[in-house]
Structures are given as structure tokens and as C-alpha cells.
N, CA, C and O of each residue as an XYZ file, in Angstrom:
884
protein
N     -38.271     29.337    -26.733
C     -39.077     28.881    -25.599
C     -38.207     28.838    -24.341
O     -37.091     28.320    -24.384
N     -38.708     29.381    -23.209
C     -37.926     29.379    -21.983
C     -37.974     27.992    -21.346
O     -38.799     27.156    -21.713
N     -37.072     27.760    -20.381
C     -36.942     26.432    -19.802
C     -38.180     26.006    -19.016
O     -38.462     24.813    -18.899
N     -38.926     26.986    -18.472
C     -40.153     26.635    -17.766
C     -41.199     26.074    -18.697
O     -41.822     25.055    -18.395
N     -41.402     26.732    -19.837
C     -42.358     26.248    -20.812
C     -41.932     24.911    -21.392
O     -42.757     24.026    -21.617
N     -40.626     24.773    -21.632
C     -40.118     23.534    -22.199
C     -40.400     22.361    -21.259
O     -40.766     21.274    -21.705
N     -40.228     22.589    -19.958
C     -40.495     21.533    -18.983
C     -41.967     21.162    -18.981
O     -42.313     19.981    -19.016
N     -42.844     22.175    -18.941
C     -44.279     21.909    -18.888
C     -44.760     21.198    -20.143
O     -45.661     20.362    -20.088
N     -44.154     21.536    -21.271
C     -44.564     20.955    -22.542
C     -44.292     19.459    -22.594
O     -45.004     18.719    -23.273
N     -43.254     19.007    -21.874
C     -42.822     17.621    -21.980
C     -43.365     16.719    -20.873
O     -43.174     15.505    -20.931
N     -44.034     17.280    -19.872
C     -44.530     16.458    -18.773
C     -45.557     15.451    -19.281
O     -46.433     15.790    -20.076
N     -45.442     14.231    -18.821
C     -46.410     13.212    -19.224
C     -47.710     13.434    -18.464
O     -47.734     14.107    -17.434
N     -48.778     12.865    -18.979
C     -50.086     13.000    -18.333
C     -50.066     12.407    -16.934
O     -50.764     12.889    -16.042
N     -49.265     11.358    -16.738
C     -49.197     10.697    -15.437
C     -48.664     11.610    -14.339
O     -48.951     11.403    -13.160
N     -47.879     12.629    -14.732
C     -47.342     13.572    -13.749
C     -48.457     14.318    -13.022
O     -48.272     14.771    -11.892
N     -49.620     14.447    -13.674
C     -50.741     15.187    -13.100
C     -51.674     14.279    -12.302
O     -52.745     14.702    -11.866
N     -51.257     13.037    -12.118
C     -52.026     12.104    -11.307
C     -51.123     11.393    -10.312
O     -51.397     10.266     -9.901
N     -50.026     12.074     -9.926
C     -49.136     11.467     -8.942
C     -49.716     11.629     -7.537
O     -50.799     12.188     -7.362
N     -48.995     11.144     -6.559
C     -49.518     11.102     -5.189
C     -49.900     12.478     -4.657
O     -50.862     12.600     -3.898
N     -49.151     13.526     -5.048
C     -49.433     14.866     -4.530
C     -50.806     15.372     -4.949
O     -51.400     16.197     -4.256
N     -51.317     14.884     -6.079
C     -52.626     15.334     -6.542
C     -53.766     14.657     -5.791
O     -54.920     15.065     -5.912
N     -53.445     13.618     -5.012
C     -54.435     12.969     -4.173
C     -54.411     13.521     -2.747
O     -55.217     13.125     -1.905
N     -53.477     14.439     -2.485
C     -53.415     15.090     -1.183
C     -54.703     15.882     -0.957
O     -55.168     16.580     -1.857
N     -55.274     15.777      0.231
C     -56.577     16.404      0.469
C     -56.543     17.917      0.312
O     -57.539     18.517     -0.093
N     -55.404     18.549      0.629
C     -55.351     20.005      0.500
C     -55.302     20.432     -0.965
O     -55.825     21.487     -1.323
N     -54.680     19.625     -1.803
C     -54.711     19.897     -3.235
C     -56.132     19.751     -3.758
O     -56.591     20.559     -4.565
N     -56.828     18.717     -3.294
C     -58.217     18.509     -3.698
C     -59.116     19.627     -3.176
O     -60.055     20.043     -3.855
N     -58.826     20.113     -1.964
C     -59.577     21.248     -1.431
C     -59.440     22.463     -2.351
O     -60.420     23.150     -2.637
N     -58.203     22.720     -2.814
C     -57.964     23.872     -3.686
C     -58.744     23.748     -4.991
O     -59.309     24.730     -5.474
N     -58.776     22.549     -5.561
C     -59.509     22.347     -6.805
C     -60.998     22.591     -6.613
O     -61.651     23.176     -7.477
N     -61.533     22.147     -5.490
C     -62.952     22.382     -5.233
C     -63.232     23.866     -4.993
O     -64.281     24.376     -5.386
N     -62.294     24.554     -4.349
C     -62.470     26.000     -4.138
C     -62.403     26.749     -5.464
O     -63.110     27.739     -5.653
N     -61.557     26.285     -6.382
C     -61.524     26.880     -7.712
C     -62.880     26.760     -8.394
O     -63.385     27.724     -8.968
N     -63.462     25.573     -8.326
C     -64.772     25.350     -8.942
C     -65.811     26.284     -8.350
O     -66.588     26.894     -9.086
N     -65.836     26.404     -7.032
C     -66.804     27.273     -6.370
C     -66.612     28.735     -6.755
O     -67.585     29.460     -6.963
N     -65.351     29.168     -6.849
C     -65.047     30.555     -7.198
C     -65.495     30.876     -8.626
O     -66.090     31.925     -8.873
N     -65.211     29.977     -9.554
C     -65.633     30.174    -10.942
C     -67.156     30.218    -11.026
O     -67.725     31.053    -11.730
N     -67.802     29.319    -10.307
C     -69.264     29.264    -10.322
C     -69.879     30.563     -9.810
O     -70.840     31.069    -10.388
N     -69.325     31.099     -8.731
C     -69.872     32.326     -8.137
C     -69.892     33.485     -9.122
O     -70.820     34.294     -9.112
N     -68.876     33.570     -9.970
C     -68.804     34.695    -10.905
C     -69.418     34.386    -12.264
O     -69.602     35.290    -13.079
N     -69.734     33.138    -12.515
C     -70.339     32.778    -13.797
C     -71.858     32.627    -13.715
O     -72.542     32.712    -14.735
N     -72.388     32.405    -12.517
C     -73.799     32.056    -12.398
C     -74.744     33.207    -12.763
O     -75.918     32.978    -13.050
N     -74.235     34.440    -12.753
C     -75.075     35.580    -13.116
C     -75.050     35.868    -14.615
O     -75.749     36.762    -15.090
N     -74.241     35.106    -15.362
C     -74.121     35.300    -16.804
C     -74.977     34.273    -17.543
O     -75.273     33.198    -17.022
N     -75.361     34.620    -18.742
C     -76.097     33.689    -19.585
C     -75.128     32.963    -20.499
O     -74.485     33.569    -21.356
N     -75.033     31.643    -20.303
C     -74.140     30.798    -21.095
C     -72.752     31.418    -21.252
O     -72.319     31.667    -22.377
N     -72.049     31.669    -20.151
C     -70.727     32.295    -20.241
C     -69.711     31.383    -20.912
O     -69.765     30.162    -20.766
N     -68.788     31.986    -21.647
C     -67.675     31.235    -22.204
C     -66.508     31.351    -21.236
O     -66.095     32.452    -20.870
N     -65.981     30.196    -20.825
C     -64.898     30.152    -19.849
C     -63.704     29.443    -20.472
O     -63.852     28.390    -21.093
N     -62.527     30.023    -20.305
C     -61.298     29.404    -20.792
C     -60.373     29.163    -19.608
O     -60.100     30.073    -18.824
N     -59.896     27.936    -19.486
C     -58.947     27.594    -18.430
C     -57.549     27.477    -19.021
O     -57.300     26.638    -19.887
N     -56.645     28.318    -18.550
C     -55.238     28.249    -18.959
C     -54.527     27.269    -18.031
O     -54.425     27.507    -16.827
N     -54.036     26.170    -18.593
C     -53.414     25.143    -17.773
C     -54.424     24.089    -17.374
O     -55.024     24.175    -16.303
N     -54.619     23.098    -18.224
C     -55.639     22.079    -17.986
C     -55.307     21.190    -16.807
O     -56.207     20.751    -16.090
N     -54.028     20.918    -16.593
C     -53.645     20.030    -15.500
C     -54.263     18.659    -15.668
O     -54.243     18.090    -16.759
N     -54.813     18.125    -14.587
C     -55.405     16.789    -14.658
C     -56.858     16.802    -15.131
O     -57.499     15.754    -15.207
N     -57.372     17.982    -15.446
C     -58.724     18.073    -15.991
C     -59.829     18.029    -14.958
O     -61.002     17.962    -15.325
N     -59.496     18.062    -13.678
C     -60.495     17.983    -12.608
C     -61.533     19.093    -12.744
O     -62.735     18.832    -12.694
N     -61.070     20.329    -12.915
C     -61.972     21.485    -12.980
C     -62.741     21.514    -14.300
O     -63.961     21.679    -14.307
N     -62.040     21.357    -15.395
C     -62.689     21.433    -16.705
C     -63.709     20.318    -16.899
O     -64.788     20.561    -17.440
N     -63.387     19.102    -16.468
C     -64.324     17.988    -16.604
C     -65.613     18.263    -15.838
O     -66.706     17.960    -16.318
N     -65.481     18.832    -14.654
C     -66.658     19.132    -13.834
C     -67.589     20.100    -14.566
O     -68.795     19.870    -14.654
N     -67.009     21.193    -15.092
C     -67.841     22.204    -15.744
C     -68.394     21.715    -17.080
O     -69.531     22.027    -17.433
N     -67.614     20.969    -17.806
C     -68.099     20.439    -19.084
C     -69.258     19.484    -18.860
O     -70.243     19.518    -19.599
N     -69.151     18.630    -17.845
C     -70.234     17.695    -17.546
C     -71.467     18.422    -17.023
O     -72.583     17.911    -17.118
N     -71.261     19.616    -16.470
C     -72.390     20.428    -15.997
C     -73.018     21.240    -17.133
O     -73.995     21.960    -16.923
N     -72.445     21.118    -18.345
C     -73.027     21.777    -19.506
C     -72.498     23.160    -19.813
O     -73.087     23.887    -20.614
N     -71.388     23.535    -19.185
C     -70.827     24.865    -19.408
C     -70.031     24.914    -20.716
O     -69.496     23.905    -21.177
N     -69.969     26.108    -21.295
C     -69.140     26.379    -22.470
C     -67.720     26.620    -21.960
O     -67.334     27.759    -21.698
N     -66.960     25.565    -21.824
C     -65.682     25.588    -21.111
C     -64.585     25.064    -22.032
O     -64.665     23.944    -22.538
N     -63.562     25.887    -22.240
C     -62.472     25.563    -23.172
C     -61.166     25.457    -22.390
O     -60.891     26.286    -21.523
N     -60.361     24.441    -22.695
C     -59.066     24.302    -22.028
C     -57.936     24.703    -22.970
O     -57.997     24.478    -24.179
N     -56.901     25.303    -22.380
C     -55.754     25.815    -23.131
C     -54.498     25.385    -22.393
O     -54.378     25.614    -21.189
N     -53.556     24.760    -23.101
C     -52.345     24.289    -22.425
C     -51.230     24.129    -23.445
O     -51.481     23.900    -24.628
N     -49.986     24.252    -22.969
C     -48.822     24.093    -23.842
C     -48.459     22.622    -24.018
O     -47.690     22.271    -24.913
N     -49.014     21.761    -23.159
C     -48.652     20.347    -23.137
C     -49.653     19.525    -23.953
O     -50.795     19.346    -23.532
N     -49.237     19.033    -25.096
C     -50.128     18.255    -25.954
C     -50.518     16.928    -25.316
O     -51.542     16.346    -25.673
N     -49.704     16.441    -24.369
C     -50.017     15.180    -23.697
C     -51.311     15.264    -22.889
O     -51.929     14.242    -22.595
N     -51.718     16.479    -22.531
C     -52.931     16.671    -21.741
C     -54.176     16.797    -22.614
O     -55.294     16.851    -22.101
N     -53.984     16.843    -23.936
C     -55.079     16.925    -24.907
C     -56.005     18.116    -24.633
O     -57.215     17.943    -24.485
N     -55.434     19.328    -24.567
C     -56.284     20.506    -24.363
C     -57.096     20.815    -25.615
O     -56.781     20.330    -26.702
N     -58.145     21.626    -25.458
C     -58.941     22.041    -26.612
C     -58.121     22.918    -27.554
O     -58.253     22.833    -28.775
N     -57.273     23.762    -26.966
C     -56.387     24.621    -27.752
C     -54.969     24.443    -27.227
O     -54.737     24.528    -26.021
N     -54.026     24.196    -28.124
C     -52.628     23.975    -27.750
C     -51.830     25.253    -27.982
O     -51.909     25.848    -29.057
N     -51.058     25.681    -26.975
C     -50.227     26.861    -27.171
C     -49.708     27.439    -25.880
O     -50.013     26.947    -24.794
N     -48.918     28.489    -26.006
C     -48.294     29.170    -24.874
C     -49.110     30.380    -24.455
O     -49.650     31.095    -25.299
N     -49.200     30.611    -23.146
C     -49.913     31.777    -22.639
C     -49.249     33.076    -23.106
O     -49.895     34.124    -23.134
N     -47.963     33.014    -23.472
C     -47.264     34.203    -23.956
C     -47.713     34.596    -25.357
O     -47.390     35.685    -25.832
N     -48.459     33.710    -26.023
C     -49.025     34.008    -27.335
C     -50.535     33.763    -27.314
O     -51.145     33.438    -28.333
N     -51.107     33.925    -26.147
C     -52.492     33.567    -25.886
C     -53.467     34.283    -26.819
O     -54.337     33.653    -27.420
N     -53.317     35.590    -26.935
C     -54.298     36.377    -27.693
C     -54.272     36.069    -29.183
O     -55.242     36.355    -29.886
N     -53.186     35.495    -29.676
C     -53.099     35.142    -31.096
C     -53.712     33.777    -31.396
O     -53.983     33.448    -32.551
N     -53.931     32.975    -30.328
C     -54.380     31.604    -30.516
C     -55.860     31.396    -30.221
O     -56.438     30.394    -30.641
N     -56.479     32.330    -29.504
C     -57.898     32.239    -29.177
C     -58.687     33.115    -30.140
O     -58.459     34.322    -30.221
N     -59.613     32.504    -30.868
C     -60.330     33.231    -31.920
C     -61.341     34.220    -31.336
O     -61.358     35.387    -31.727
N     -62.176     33.768    -30.412
C     -63.200     34.643    -29.837
C     -62.936     34.877    -28.365
O     -62.298     34.060    -27.703
N     -63.426     35.991    -27.855
C     -63.156     36.344    -26.472
C     -63.992     35.514    -25.500
O     -65.025     34.949    -25.857
N     -63.510     35.463    -24.267
C     -64.184     34.716    -23.206
C     -64.764     35.682    -22.185
O     -64.325     36.826    -22.069
N     -65.751     35.205    -21.454
C     -66.291     36.002    -20.356
C     -65.416     35.876    -19.121
O     -65.242     36.836    -18.369
N     -64.863     34.678    -18.916
C     -63.984     34.426    -17.782
C     -62.785     33.612    -18.246
O     -62.943     32.598    -18.926
N     -61.594     34.052    -17.881
C     -60.383     33.257    -18.083
C     -59.889     32.843    -16.710
O     -59.871     33.647    -15.778
N     -59.491     31.593    -16.589
C     -59.019     31.041    -15.321
C     -57.575     30.586    -15.497
O     -57.261     29.868    -16.447
N     -56.695     31.000    -14.587
C     -55.290     30.570    -14.622
C     -54.860     30.285    -13.186
O     -54.314     31.157    -12.509
N     -55.107     29.073    -12.732
C     -54.857     28.714    -11.343
C     -53.588     27.880    -11.198
O     -53.435     26.843    -11.845
N     -52.681     28.345    -10.343
C     -51.408     27.656    -10.079
C     -50.651     27.395    -11.376
O     -50.133     26.303    -11.608
N     -50.599     28.434    -12.220
C     -49.967     28.323    -13.535
C     -48.825     29.317    -13.708
O     -47.737     28.950    -14.151
N     -49.078     30.576    -13.356
C     -48.157     31.655    -13.716
C     -46.823     31.560    -12.989
O     -45.826     32.095    -13.474
N     -46.778     30.899    -11.846
C     -45.512     30.730    -11.122
C     -44.608     29.696    -11.785
O     -43.452     29.541    -11.390
N     -45.121     28.993    -12.783
C     -44.307     28.025    -13.526
C     -43.526     28.689    -14.659
O     -42.784     28.027    -15.385
N     -43.701     29.998    -14.801
C     -42.917     30.794    -15.743
C     -42.030     31.744    -14.955
O     -42.414     32.166    -13.864
N     -40.853     32.094    -15.470
C     -40.031     33.101    -14.791
C     -40.830     34.369    -14.525
O     -41.689     34.740    -15.326
N     -40.556     35.036    -13.408
C     -41.375     36.178    -13.006
C     -41.372     37.299    -14.038
O     -42.347     38.043    -14.143
N     -40.289     37.429    -14.802
C     -40.250     38.496    -15.806
C     -41.288     38.272    -16.913
O     -41.525     39.171    -17.719
N     -41.900     37.103    -16.963
C     -42.945     36.817    -17.955
C     -44.355     37.012    -17.391
O     -45.342     36.868    -18.114
N     -44.446     37.338    -16.106
C     -45.739     37.502    -15.449
C     -46.574     38.589    -16.114
O     -47.742     38.373    -16.437
N     -45.968     39.762    -16.320
C     -46.720     40.868    -16.910
C     -47.136     40.565    -18.340
O     -48.255     40.890    -18.736
N     -46.256     39.947    -19.123
C     -46.599     39.608    -20.510
C     -47.784     38.654    -20.545
O     -48.650     38.769    -21.412
N     -47.827     37.716    -19.612
C     -48.938     36.773    -19.549
C     -50.248     37.500    -19.255
O     -51.264     37.230    -19.897
N     -50.231     38.419    -18.291
C     -51.435     39.180    -17.961
C     -51.885     40.035    -19.139
O     -53.079     40.150    -19.413
N     -50.926     40.631    -19.828
C     -51.241     41.465    -20.987
C     -51.935     40.643    -22.071
O     -52.904     41.098    -22.679
N     -51.437     39.440    -22.308
C     -52.035     38.562    -23.312
C     -53.452     38.150    -22.919
O     -54.366     38.175    -23.743
N     -53.624     37.774    -21.668
C     -54.942     37.342    -21.194
C     -55.938     38.496    -21.238
O     -57.108     38.292    -21.563
N     -55.484     39.706    -20.915
C     -56.371     40.872    -20.913
C     -56.970     41.148    -22.291
O     -58.047     41.735    -22.396
N     -56.279     40.728    -23.339
C     -56.789     40.931    -24.695
C     -57.884     39.937    -25.055
O     -58.624     40.136    -26.018
N     -57.982     38.854    -24.267
C     -58.919     37.780    -24.599
C     -60.190     37.827    -23.763
O     -61.271     37.516    -24.262
N     -60.069     38.216    -22.482
C     -61.239     38.178    -21.617
C     -62.109     39.429    -21.776
O     -61.602     40.546    -21.880
N     -63.427     39.217    -21.792
C     -64.370     40.337    -21.821
C     -64.559     40.939    -20.443
O     -64.749     42.147    -20.300
N     -64.504     40.082    -19.425
C     -64.836     40.548    -18.085
C     -63.811     40.152    -17.035
O     -63.096     41.008    -16.513
N     -63.732     38.860    -16.719
C     -62.986     38.456    -15.545
C     -61.775     37.574    -15.863
O     -61.747     36.835    -16.847
N     -60.799     37.689    -14.999
C     -59.684     36.755    -14.924
C     -59.603     36.287    -13.481
O     -59.575     37.103    -12.560
N     -59.566     34.985    -13.285
C     -59.391     34.405    -11.957
C     -58.040     33.702    -11.925
O     -57.791     32.781    -12.702
N     -57.169     34.144    -11.020
C     -55.864     33.500    -10.895
C     -55.650     33.063     -9.451
O     -56.210     33.647     -8.524
N     -54.839     32.037     -9.275
C     -54.362     31.700     -7.941
C     -52.843     31.598     -8.001
O     -52.265     31.177     -9.004
N     -52.219     31.994     -6.904
C     -50.761     31.995     -6.798
C     -50.361     31.441     -5.439
O     -51.010     31.744     -4.437
N     -49.308     30.637     -5.385
C     -48.832     30.138     -4.092
C     -48.051     31.227     -3.351
O     -47.537     32.166     -3.957
N     -47.977     31.077     -2.041
C     -47.246     32.037     -1.201
C     -46.065     31.347     -0.537
O     -46.195     30.237     -0.020
N     -44.923     32.000     -0.554
C     -43.691     31.415     -0.025
C     -43.667     31.513      1.497
O     -42.846     32.221      2.079
N     -44.583     30.788      2.122
C     -44.696     30.793      3.577
C     -45.162     29.431      4.051
O     -45.704     28.638      3.280
N     -44.942     29.169      5.346
C     -45.565     28.048      6.029
C     -46.634     28.609      6.956
O     -46.518     29.739      7.431
N     -47.671     27.824      7.214
C     -48.786     28.309      8.015
C     -49.093     27.326      9.141
O     -48.975     26.112      8.976
N     -49.489     27.878     10.288
C     -50.024     27.021     11.340
C     -51.096     27.795     12.086
O     -51.042     29.021     12.177
N     -52.069     27.067     12.618
C     -53.157     27.720     13.328
C     -54.407     26.868     13.323
O     -54.333     25.640     13.313
N     -55.559     27.526     13.331
C     -56.851     26.867     13.396
C     -57.728     27.333     12.248
O     -57.580     28.448     11.747
N     -58.648     26.460     11.837
C     -59.651     26.827     10.849
C     -61.005     26.468     11.454
O     -61.380     25.296     11.500
N     -61.728     27.472     11.913
C     -62.988     27.250     12.624
C     -64.152     27.277     11.643
O     -64.315     28.233     10.885
N     -64.965     26.211     11.666
C     -66.099     26.084     10.762
C     -67.389     26.487     11.481
O     -67.633     26.070     12.613
N     -68.212     27.301     10.810
C     -69.507     27.722     11.342
C     -70.610     27.220     10.417
O     -70.519     27.368      9.198
N     -71.627     26.641     10.985
C     -72.777     26.180     10.214
C     -74.039     26.703     10.880
O     -74.476     26.182     11.906
N     -74.623     27.748     10.280
C     -75.836     28.358     10.812
C     -76.990     27.964      9.907
O     -77.152     28.560      8.842
N     -77.797     26.984     10.291
C     -78.868     26.487      9.426
C     -79.752     27.609      8.869
O     -80.211     28.490      9.597
N     -79.971     27.542      7.561
C     -80.824     28.497      6.823
C     -80.252     29.914      6.782
O     -80.900     30.826      6.268
N     -79.061     30.103      7.312
C     -78.454     31.448      7.295
C     -77.149     31.424      6.505
O     -77.044     32.069      5.462
N     -76.175     30.701      6.985
C     -74.876     30.690      6.302
C     -74.013     29.553      6.829
O     -74.218     29.039      7.929
N     -73.053     29.183      6.014
C     -72.019     28.226      6.411
C     -70.689     28.791      5.949
O     -70.516     29.071      4.763
N     -69.750     28.961      6.863
C     -68.488     29.586      6.501
C     -67.402     29.157      7.477
O     -67.676     28.563      8.519
N     -66.167     29.470      7.112
C     -65.028     29.141      7.964
C     -64.200     30.389      8.223
O     -64.163     31.309      7.406
N     -63.546     30.405      9.358
C     -62.687     31.525      9.738
C     -61.314     30.971     10.123
O     -61.180     30.347     11.176
N     -60.296     31.186      9.292
C     -58.957     30.707      9.647
C     -58.264     31.663     10.616
O     -58.294     32.879     10.430
N     -57.654     31.113     11.626
C     -56.833     31.889     12.555
C     -55.443     31.282     12.483
O     -55.228     30.148     12.913
N     -54.497     32.042     11.938
C     -53.212     31.415     11.640
C     -52.063     32.416     11.750
O     -52.262     33.630     11.793
N     -50.871     31.860     11.792
C     -49.642     32.629     11.688
C     -48.841     32.047     10.534
O     -48.991     30.872     10.197
N     -47.998     32.863      9.933
C     -47.197     32.366      8.825
C     -45.724     32.724      9.045
O     -45.393     33.728      9.677
N     -44.864     31.878      8.507
C     -43.429     32.103      8.645
C     -42.725     31.409      7.483
O     -43.283     30.507      6.860
N     -41.500     31.834      7.198
C     -40.752     31.259      6.085
C     -40.079     29.959      6.501
O     -40.177     28.960      5.788
N     -39.401     29.954      7.639
C     -38.779     28.733      8.131
C     -37.860     28.098      7.091
O     -37.108     28.798      6.413
N     -37.921     26.788      6.966
C     -37.114     26.053      5.987
C     -37.911     25.801      4.711
O     -37.901     24.696      4.169
N     -38.585     26.811      4.251
C     -39.475     26.672      3.101
C     -38.684     26.560      1.805
O     -37.667     27.231      1.629
N     -39.153     25.711      0.903
C     -38.601     25.588     -0.440
C     -39.678     25.922     -1.464
O     -40.872     25.793     -1.190
N     -39.252     26.346     -2.627
C     -40.207     26.584     -3.704
C     -40.906     25.280     -4.074
O     -40.320     24.200     -4.015
N     -42.173     25.411     -4.457
C     -42.916     24.242     -4.893
C     -42.316     23.643     -6.158
O     -41.547     24.301     -6.859
N     -42.661     22.421     -6.440
C     -42.125     21.707     -7.598
C     -42.425     22.442     -8.902
O     -43.579     22.741     -9.211
N     -41.356     22.730     -9.667
C     -41.515     23.386    -10.951
C     -41.779     24.879    -10.874
O     -42.018     25.515    -11.901
N     -41.739     25.456     -9.666
C     -42.019     26.881     -9.503
C     -40.749     27.711     -9.685
O     -39.679     27.351     -9.196
N     -40.891     28.831    -10.401
C     -39.802     29.796    -10.512
C     -39.897     30.840     -9.395
O     -38.894     31.434     -9.001
N     -41.102     31.051     -8.900
C     -41.324     32.076     -7.888
C     -42.648     31.810     -7.178
O     -43.474     31.023     -7.640
N     -42.828     32.479     -6.056
C     -44.092     32.476     -5.329
C     -44.247     33.855     -4.699
O     -43.283     34.620     -4.654
N     -45.422     34.180     -4.220
C     -45.629     35.471     -3.565
C     -44.666     35.608     -2.389
O     -44.578     34.729     -1.532
N     -43.943     36.735     -2.367
C     -42.977     37.041     -1.304
C     -41.780     36.109     -1.281
O     -41.170     35.904     -0.232
N     -41.436     35.537     -2.440
C     -40.241     34.695     -2.522
C     -38.979     35.541     -2.413
O     -38.019     35.140     -1.755
N     -38.973     36.712     -3.054
C     -37.822     37.608     -2.993
C     -38.323     39.034     -3.161
O     -39.532     39.267     -3.182
N     -37.406     39.993     -3.280
C     -37.806     41.397     -3.343
C     -38.583     41.725     -4.607
O     -39.351     42.687     -4.632
N     -38.389     40.933     -5.656
C     -39.096     41.192     -6.908
C     -40.530     40.669     -6.887
O     -41.368     41.098     -7.680
N     -40.802     39.748     -5.981
C     -42.120     39.110     -5.981
C     -42.932     39.463     -4.729
O     -43.792     38.696     -4.298
N     -42.648     40.620     -4.163
C     -43.450     41.087     -3.041
C     -44.893     41.261     -3.497
O     -45.158     41.639     -4.638
N     -45.816     40.978     -2.590
C     -47.236     41.060     -2.926
C     -47.601     42.443     -3.503
O     -48.349     42.534     -4.476
N     -47.076     43.491     -2.907
C     -47.391     44.848     -3.365
C     -46.955     45.051     -4.816
O     -47.663     45.682     -5.600
N     -45.782     44.511     -5.170
C     -45.284     44.659     -6.540
C     -46.119     43.835     -7.509
O     -46.435     44.294     -8.607
N     -46.477     42.621     -7.109
C     -47.322     41.774     -7.955
C     -48.654     42.472     -8.237
O     -49.125     42.489     -9.374
N     -49.245     43.037     -7.209
C     -50.543     43.698     -7.384
C     -50.425     44.974     -8.216
O     -51.370     45.345     -8.913
N     -49.281     45.646     -8.151
C     -49.096     46.840     -8.982
C     -49.050     46.465    -10.462
O     -49.520     47.227    -11.306
N     -48.493     45.310    -10.782
C     -48.469     44.827    -12.162
C     -49.890     44.447    -12.599
O     -50.327     44.794    -13.695
N     -50.591     43.737    -11.732
C     -51.968     43.339    -12.028
C     -52.824     44.550    -12.361
O     -53.621     44.505    -13.298
N     -52.671     45.639    -11.601
C     -53.536     46.815    -11.740
C     -53.290     47.599    -13.023
O     -54.054     48.510    -13.342
N     -52.244     47.262    -13.759
C     -52.034     47.885    -15.070
C     -53.093     47.414    -16.062
O     -53.418     48.122    -17.015
N     -53.627     46.219    -15.835
C     -54.532     45.600    -16.793
C     -55.908     45.268    -16.215
O     -56.883     45.131    -16.955
N     -55.980     45.141    -14.893
C     -57.218     44.700    -14.259
C     -57.497     45.481    -12.976
O     -56.596     46.060    -12.367
N     -58.762     45.479    -12.587
C     -59.167     45.942    -11.264
C     -59.332     44.718    -10.374
O     -59.952     43.736    -10.782
N     -58.790     44.766     -9.174
C     -58.922     43.643     -8.251
C     -60.306     43.721     -7.603
O     -60.592     44.633     -6.826
N     -61.157     42.752     -7.936
C     -62.532     42.706     -7.427
C     -62.577     41.991     -6.078
O     -63.305     42.398     -5.173
N     -61.807     40.943     -5.957
C     -61.791     40.150     -4.729
C     -60.436     39.452     -4.641
O     -59.812     39.151     -5.658
N     -60.002     39.206     -3.434
C     -58.749     38.474     -3.237
C     -58.743     37.879     -1.842
O     -59.457     38.337     -0.949
N     -57.933     36.861     -1.671
C     -57.841     36.232     -0.360
C     -57.123     34.907     -0.460
O     -56.427     34.629     -1.437
N     -57.302     34.091      0.568
C     -56.710     32.759      0.599
C     -57.828     31.720      0.579
O     -58.925     31.972      1.077
N     -57.554     30.575      0.014
C     -58.476     29.471      0.149
C     -58.417     28.999      1.596
O     -57.359     28.588      2.072
N     -59.526     29.052      2.286
C     -59.529     28.719      3.709
C     -59.114     27.278      3.962
O     -58.613     26.956      5.040
N     -59.316     26.414      2.986
C     -58.953     25.010      3.160
C     -57.518     24.714      2.714
O     -57.028     23.597      2.881
N     -56.850     25.725      2.144
C     -55.440     25.581      1.754
C     -54.821     26.976      1.714
O     -54.849     27.640      0.677
N     -54.270     27.415      2.826
C     -53.790     28.785      2.963
C     -52.591     29.086      2.076
O     -52.255     30.252      1.865
N     -51.955     28.069      1.566
C     -50.811     28.226      0.667
C     -51.230     28.887     -0.647
O     -50.414     29.539     -1.299
N     -52.484     28.724     -1.035
C     -52.976     29.231     -2.311
C     -53.776     30.516     -2.131
O     -54.773     30.551     -1.409
N     -53.321     31.566     -2.799
C     -53.980     32.867     -2.795
C     -54.766     33.035     -4.086
O     -54.288     32.657     -5.155
N     -55.966     33.597     -3.998
C     -56.760     33.827     -5.206
C     -56.973     35.316     -5.452
O     -57.011     36.124     -4.524
N     -57.110     35.650     -6.725
C     -57.462     37.006     -7.161
C     -58.570     36.906     -8.206
O     -58.440     36.176     -9.189
N     -59.644     37.634     -7.991
C     -60.671     37.804     -9.019
C     -60.477     39.195     -9.603
O     -60.577     40.199     -8.898
N     -60.197     39.242    -10.904
C     -59.807     40.481    -11.559
C     -60.807     40.843    -12.658
O     -61.259     39.975    -13.405
N     -61.141     42.108    -12.750
C     -62.036     42.562    -13.810
C     -61.245     43.419    -14.791
O     -60.496     44.314    -14.398
N     -61.424     43.130    -16.050
C     -60.673     43.822    -17.082
C     -60.940     45.329    -17.058
O     -62.087     45.764    -16.961
N     -59.881     46.108    -17.146
C     -60.040     47.548    -17.205
C     -60.598     47.928    -18.573
O     -60.284     47.294    -19.580
N     -61.423     48.962    -18.598
C     -62.080     49.348    -19.848
C     -61.094     49.910    -20.871
O     -61.315     49.806    -22.077
N     -60.007     50.504    -20.382
C     -59.008     51.070    -21.276
C     -57.662     50.440    -20.953
O     -57.198     50.500    -19.814
N     -57.039     49.839    -21.954
C     -55.734     49.224    -21.758
C     -54.673     49.974    -22.545
O     -53.500     49.603    -22.508
């Protein structure tokens, strides 16, 4: 077991309810995750969804209470996931395939050389979609303009600039997008495209630090 997995395995449940998890931007990201999963699941009949990395259970609890077929998977037994195990052995631990697999703010907690192996494992389990989010090694400043057009649409448009400045890696992170030459966005996406087609991608408008990818499994692997 690598040191990243070993650390995650030993974290107490209280670590997922510390002050940083009450930060409004963290809460914004969790709500955006819920909305993103809903958008791609609502056209399916009783979709099976698996979340890799249960965390504090905010997302899984919401969907379970809404009646969804939602399974949690985590290496940390303290979090009481539905299935206990490592994403590096994911396909051996999940009995039946899922329609959607979700791995948000998880993959950067493993060394980057394990990124492709994780995607390969997940690709064997999902029938259709994988939704991932990854942090970006940048600082952001600017404006986020909200539009509310009654009976038409409600949306936001971020206008921002980004810079590295005195940026540090997030807590427990081995890497982030554009952290070094190995983790350039173009290289990350080239690895993704070996196993998936990128259906949608972007930033959470309420937390620009978090980038999302909606991926559809390639028919031939």
C-alpha cells in the first residue's frame, strides 16, 4: 500500500467534519457535485451510482434519502462505506456494474503515477459515465456574475484571472492540475481519453479551484 492510501485509511471520521468542511466554498462544491450527478442520472431508470471516496457522506446521504440506488466505496473503514477497498483494486471488489461512478476530489490523494491505473479500474466497472473533479494548482480572482431570467434560465458567468503566486498543494494532495510538467492539463486529458470520451468539462462556478469532467466509457478498451 502506498503512503497516500495508508494515510487515507487511517483518518478518523472527525477529520471529515473539521472547520474546512464548513467553509462555504467547500459546501458550494458539494452542492455542485449533487447537481452534476442529478443532471446525468435523471434520464436513466433507477440508475446505479457508485461514489468512490465517501468523505463526510454529504453527497451519498442526499441521494440515498432521495431514494437513489447509491453505493459508497472507500478505503477508510472509519467512514463505514458500503464497500471497503482501494480504487486500485476497484474492479475486483464491485460485483455488478454501475451506470455512473463518481470520484470527486479523490484521485489527487494518490501519487500521479497511479492516476491511469485508477481510471483503468473504474472503466471496467461503469456502464456509462464517470464523473470526476480535480483541483487546479492556481489562485483565482475576479467576479462571478449571476443572471436570473424568470421562466427562462438562471446561470452564472465567472470572469476571472488565475495565477500560481505563493500557492501550496492542498492538504493530503500529491498533485493538482498544472502542478508540474507531469500534471499538465493536456497530459491528464490524454490519459483520460485512453479509457473515456470527455462529454463535458469545466469549473464549478461557485468554486473555481475545482474542475469537473463528465466522461463516457469508450465502447472498446
